[in-house]
N, C-alpha and C positions, 0 to 999 in steps of 0.2 A: 258524261257525268264528270264533274271536277270537284276536288275537295274544297272545303271552305277557305276562302282567302282571308278570313278574319283570324284564323289560327296563328298564334305568335311563333315565329321561328327566328333564331338568332342568326340572321344572314341578310344579305342585300335583297331588295325587291326582285332583282333579276334572278338570283338563286332560288328564291321562294317560288317564283313563277316556273322556273325550270323543274323544281321538285314536284310541283303539282302536275306538270305535263308528263314527267318521267314516271309518275305513279301509273298513269294510263298505259305507258309503254311497257312497264313491268308486266302489267296484266296481260297485254297482248302477246308479249314474248313468252309468257307461261303457256298461253293458249297454243301457240305454235309448237312449243316444246312438248306439250301433251300429245300432239299428233306424231311427232318424231319418236316419242317414247313408245307409242302404240305400234308404229311401223317396225320398231326394233325388237320390242319384247312382247308385243301383242297384249299389252295391259292398258286398259282404257282408263283415262282420268279426264275430268272436266273442270273448267272454271266458269263461274256464272257471275252476273252482276252482284249477287249477294257476296260472292267471294271478294269482289272489288271493294264493296262497302266495308266488309270485315277488315280488309287490308288497310283502308283509310283510318278506320277507328283504332285499329291496332297501332298504326303509326302515331296517331295523336297520343294515345295512352303511353306507349313506350318512350316517345320523345319527352313528354312531360316528366316521366319517371327519371330518365337519364339526366334531363336538364336540371331538375330539382336536386338530384344527387350532386351534380357538379356545382350547383349554386351553394349547396350546404357546405361542401368542401371549401369552396372559394370563400364563403363567409367565415368559416373557421380559420382559414388561412389569413384572411384580412385581419381578424382579431389578433391572430398570432403575430402578423406583421406589425400591427399597431403596437402591441406589447414590445416587440423587438425594436421598433423605432424609439419607444420610450427608453428601452435598455440602451439603444445606440446613443441616445442623448446623454444618458447617465455615463456611458463609457467615454463619451467625448469629454465630459467633466472629469472623469477619472484620468483620462489621458493628460489633461492639463495638470491634474494633481501629480500624475506620474512624472512629468517634467520637473516639478518642484521636488518630488521625492528623489529623483535621480540626482539632482543637485545636492540635496541633503545627504544622499548616499555617498556621493563623492567626498563631501566634507567629512562624513562619518568614517569613511574608509581611511582617509588621511589621519584622522584623529585616532582611529583604532590602531593603525600601523605605528603611530608615534608612541601610543601607550604600550603597545606590545614590545616596542624597542626598550622602553623604560623598564618594563617587567623583566626583560632579558638581562639588562644591566643589573637591576636590583637582585635578581635571582643569582647571577654570577657572584655578586658581592656577598650575598648571604651564604653561598656555597663555599666561598673562600674562608669566611669566618667559621663556618661549620666544620670545615676541615681543620682549621686551627684549634677549635675546641676539642676535636677528637684527638689531635696530637697531644694537647695538654692533658686531656683525660687519660690517655694511654700512658703518658709519662708519670702522672700522679699515681695511677694504678700500679705501675711498676715499682714506684717508691714504696707504696703501701705493702706490696708483696715482699719487697726486700726487707722492710722494717719488721714485717710479721715473721719472716724466717729468722732474722738475727735476734729478735726479741725471744722467739721460741728457744733458740740455742742458749741465749743468756739465762733465761729462766730455768732451763733444764740444768745448766751448770750451777746456777745459784741454788737450785733445789738440792743438787748433789752435795753442795758445800754446807747446807744447813745443819746436818748432824755434827760435823766438826765444829761449826760455829757455836751450836748449842752446848756442845761438850766443853768448849773453851769458856763460854759464858758461865757455865755451871762451876767450872774450876775457879776462875778469877774474873772479876768484872773489869776487863781490859778492853780498850778501844781497838777493834779488829783492823780498822783501816790504817792504824799507825805502825803496824809491823811492816818491815821492809825486807828487801832481798838480802841485805848484809846481815841482818839479825838471823834470818833463816839459814844462811850459809854458816854462821857461827854455831848454830844449833846442830847441824848435820853430824859433826864428829861425835857428839853425845848420842845421837840417835843410833850410830853404828856400834856403840859399846854394848857388850853382852849383858852387863848388869843394869842397863838403862831400860828397866822394865817396870811394870806396875807392881808386880809381886815383890821385887827387890826393894822398890821405893817404900812400900807399905811396911816392910820390915825395918827400914831405917827410920822413917818419920812420916806421919800422915800428911804434913804440909808439903813435904817433898813430893809425895805421891800426887797431890793436886797440881803442883807445878809441872810435873812430868806430863800429866794429861793435858794441861794447858798448852805446853810447848808443842806437843805433837799435833794437837787440834789446830793451833794457830798456823803451824807450818803447812798442814793439809789445806786449811782454808786459804792461806796465801797462795798456794799452788793453783787452787781453783780460781780464786779471785783475780789472779794475775791474767788469766784468760778472759774472765768476765768483764773486767774493767774496760779493755779496749772496745768490747762489744757494746757496753753501756754508753761509752763516749760516742761510738759510731751511731748508736741508736739515737742519741740526742741530735747528732748532725743530720741524720735522715729525717727525723721529725721536723727539724727546722726547714729542710728541703721540702718536706711535704706541705708545711704551712705556706711556704712561698708558692709551691705549685697550686695549692688550693686557692690562694689569693689570685694567682694568674688565671685559674679556671673560672673563678667567679667573675673576673673582669671580662674575659672573652665571652662568657655566657651572657653577660649583660649586653655586650656589643651584639651578640647573635640575636638576642631578644629584640634589640632595637632595630637591627636589619630585617628581622623577620616581620616585625610590625610594619616597617616601611614596605617590604615586599607584599604583605597582605593588603595594604592600602592600595598599592599600585595594581595588584592583581584584581582587586575589586573594581577599580576603575577600568582595567582592561576588559573584564567580563562584561561590565555595563556597556562599554563602547562596542564590544563584539556583538552583544545582544541587540543593541540599537541598529548596528549594521545588518545583522541577520533579519531583524524585523522589517527594515526598509527593503531588503532584498525580497522577502516574502511578499510584502505589499505590492512591490513593483511587478513581481512575477504573476501574482493573482490578477492584477489589473490587466496585464498583457493577455493572460488566458481568457479573461472575460471579453476583452476586445476581439480576440481571435474567434472565440465561440460565437459571439453575437454576429460578427461579420460573416462567418460561415453559414449560420442559420439564415441570415437575411439573404445571402446569395442563393442558398438552397431553395428557400421559399419563393424567392423572386423567380427562379428558374421554374419552379413548380407552377407558379401563377401563369407564367408564359405558356407552359404546357397545357394547363387547363383552358386558357383562352383559345389556344389552337384547337384543343379537343372540342370546345364549344362550337367552333366554326365547322369542324368536321362532323359534328353530331347529326346534321341534316342528312348527310349521305350515309353515315353509319347506320342510322335508324332505318333508312330505306332498305338497306341490305338485311338488317336483322328482322324487320317486319316482313319483308318479302320472304325470307326463309321460314318464319313462323306461319305465314299465311298460305304459301304455295308449295313448299318443298317436301311436305309430308309424303306424297305418293311416290316420289322418285327415289331411285337408288343413289349410292354415293357419287358415282361418276356424273350422273345428270344433275345432281345438286351442285357439284363443283362447277360444272359447265354453266349452269344458270348464274351462280353467284360470281364466280371469278372471271368468266369470259363475257357472257351476254350482258349482265347487269352492270358490271364494272365498266364495260365499254360505253354503256349509256351514260353513266355518271361522268366519265371523262369527256364524252362528246358534249354534254350539256354543262360542263364546267361546274359540277356540284362537288364541293369539298368532301372528302371521305378519307378514312384511314387505310393506307395500303396494307395488304396482307392481314386484314382484320380477322381475329380469331373469334368465330361465332360462339364457341362454347364458353370461353372465359368472359366474353362480353355479356352473356345472358345468364350465367349461373356461377356461383362461387365454388371453389374446390371442396369445402366441407360438405356442401349439399351433394356433390357428385360422389364423395366418399360414402355418404349415408345411403345413396342409391345402390352403390356396389354391395353394401352390407344387406340391403333389402332384396338383392338377387338380380339387379340389372347387369347385363354383360358389360365388360370393360372396354369394348371397341368404340371408336368415335361415332359410328353410325347409330349404335344403340344409345349413346349419350345424347346425340342430336334428337333421336326419337323421344327420349325422356324429356328433353327441353320442350319439344313441340307439344307433348301430352300435358305438361304442367304450365306452359306459358302462352299457348295459342288462345285466341279469343273465342274460337269455336271448338266444340267437342270433336276429337278425331275418331275415325274408324280404324281400329287396329286389325290388320291381317296378320295373324300370329300363329303360323302352323306349328311352331315348336313350343308354343305356350310360355315362352320366357317373359314376354311382356305381361301376360295375364298373371303369372306368378309374382312378378315385381309389383304390379298395381295392387294385388290383394294384400301383399305384405306391407306396402307403403300406406295403404288406406285402412289397415286393420284397426288402428287406434280411432279412426273416424266412423266405425261401425258400418263398413261398406256392405251394401246389400247386393248379392249376386243373383241374377235372374237367368234361368236357363230355359229357353223356349222349348216347348214340347211339340213335336210334329205328329199329326194324326194321318195314318195311311188308310 
């Protein structure tokens, strides 16, 4: 009995013929292994033509499933590659633009450097004038402080002289500024006389008393005014200096404002040139990143495509191993399973030049990790043999018979199928 030659396999006709022939060899090798198993462990197991038909049907079903899965991934990858090729074309355009941008960047860099140099010169000039303004300000402030002090002193002394001046004015309406030092000196001998007093003058004559008051007041005023006049003269000089300093300050502040305006203009040009340079740098960097990312993805997917192509070629042999495991390995322990798969069957694959994956992991090839984790939660033991048994229970085309003295398999199945309303039938024996 031979499998249908019309079934499509991704391989050469020679490999397809070898696969069909090897299926029979697998079946025969299992039959021989059953005898060896009995001789060693005294456990009887059989294979029948129905087992072989189940093996063939299982191969077709699993091959189609795996092949369709690979094709789906390949189609998705092809779509991704098509998109990436479009992106690659866009990147090619961007790379041309990048050449232009890099030239513009070089020009912008020179322009920015030139403007920055102008800014530096302008800033230095503004700083010099700013320092000059500060010097003039400090000088003017010093003059203001000096004037304030001298003015305060003069005003204080003038304030002290006011009573004498008022007394003199009350006595006689005489111009105070016309009295001089010689006149005051001529008066001093009279001031020293014992009878040159107000009481004595009133006794002599009222007019004489007024003249006495006037002479003493004017002498007192002259003494004070003698100190005040230089202060007033110096105050006038200082105020003149202040006017000159303020004029100078206004001039340098005007120059500073002019230089500041020049600096602000050049600084604005510098900022614009720097921003243009930074924008061009960012565009160029973004373009490079896009090119690198697209190239990496294209290389990665191209490598994945090659891997899937190779996997498609190896699929004919891998599915033989997987289907052989599901169809025949249930009755055997771990050592006999390994012997069948890794020694006997692999030797046949190599002998008939059927492509297959070296060191194929049966568990990961037939079930995903989340499903295994769920089985653990449902009570399946965590060893590889138990997981393999779980795969056979759920993936084999025929219903298995479980020899389960520890009832671990029974507990797992009841928990696993609880949501599906599993019906448990316990046979009753009559003695």
